[in-house]
C-alpha positions in Angstrom: 119.0 129.4 95.0 115.4 128.4 94.3 114.3 124.9 95.3 111.9 123.1 93.1 108.9 121.9 95.2 108.0 118.2 94.5 105.3 116.1 96.0 106.1 112.5 96.7 103.3 110.2 97.8 103.7 106.8 99.4 100.1 105.7 98.8 97.9 106.0 95.7 95.6 108.9 95.9 92.8 106.9 94.2 92.9 103.4 95.9 95.3 103.9 98.8 97.7 101.1 97.9 101.4 101.6 98.6 103.3 103.1 95.6 106.6 101.4 94.9 108.0 103.1 91.7 109.5 106.5 91.7 107.2 107.6 88.8 104.1 106.5 90.7 105.3 108.3 93.8 105.8 111.5 91.8 102.4 111.3 90.1 100.5 110.0 93.2 98.9 107.2 91.3 99.8 103.6 90.5 99.8 102.4 86.9 96.3 100.8 87.1 94.7 103.8 88.7 96.5 106.2 86.3 95.0 104.1 83.4 91.5 104.4 84.9 91.9 108.2 85.3 93.2 108.6 81.7 90.2 106.5 80.4 87.7 108.6 82.4 89.3 111.8 81.1 89.1 110.5 77.5 85.4 109.7 78.0 84.8 113.4 78.7 85.9 114.3 75.2 82.7 112.7 73.8 80.5 115.0 75.9 79.5 118.6 75.5 80.6 121.1 78.2 77.1 121.6 79.5 76.7 117.8 79.9 80.0 117.6 81.9 78.7 120.4 84.2 75.4 118.7 84.6 77.0 115.4 85.5 79.2 117.0 88.1 76.3 118.8 89.6 74.3 115.6 89.7 77.1 113.9 91.7 77.6 116.9 94.0 73.9 117.1 94.7 73.7 113.4 95.6 71.1 112.9 92.9 72.7 109.7 91.7 72.4 106.6 93.9 73.8 103.2 93.3 71.2 100.5 92.8 73.3 97.5 91.7 77.0 97.2 90.8 76.8 99.4 87.7 73.2 100.6 87.7 72.2 103.8 89.4 69.0 105.7 90.1 69.3 109.3 88.9 67.0 112.3 89.4 65.9 114.5 86.5 67.0 118.2 86.4 63.7 119.4 87.7 63.5 116.6 90.3 60.2 115.2 89.1 61.4 112.0 87.5 63.9 109.2 88.2 65.8 107.1 85.7 67.7 103.9 85.8 71.2 104.7 84.5 74.3 102.7 83.6 77.5 103.9 81.9 76.2 102.8 78.5 72.4 103.3 78.8 69.7 105.4 80.5 65.9 105.5 80.7 65.7 109.3 80.2 64.4 110.6 76.8 67.9 111.1 75.4 69.1 107.7 76.6 66.0 105.9 75.1 66.9 107.6 71.7 70.4 106.1 71.9 72.1 109.4 72.7 74.7 109.9 75.4 73.2 111.8 78.3 74.8 113.4 81.3 73.3 110.7 83.6 75.5 108.1 81.8 78.5 110.4 82.2 77.8 110.8 86.0 77.6 107.0 86.2 80.9 106.6 84.4 82.6 109.2 86.6 81.4 107.5 89.8 82.6 104.1 88.6 86.0 105.5 87.5 86.5 107.1 90.9 
């Protein structure tokens, strides 16, 4: 007889609040946090794979630092420049042209976490 392994969580893996529904306990996230995670994952669909990799590297390297509630200071790839970055705008060359840059994605990921 093979037993099916299931994980039940009593607290949300994102915010730490107590989970009350069986569905939330099974997934590990409350409904609000699950919505935030789904929204953040949907945002990734708008970016190219190299931008996603660069955003994750930016976060892992600590090259994005909060300045205000939704504004961050980010460092360029070569480390010679810094930019002011928000989830919807950036002062890098791509951001000034109105394009989505990986700095914006990193800001979105940090705010969604």
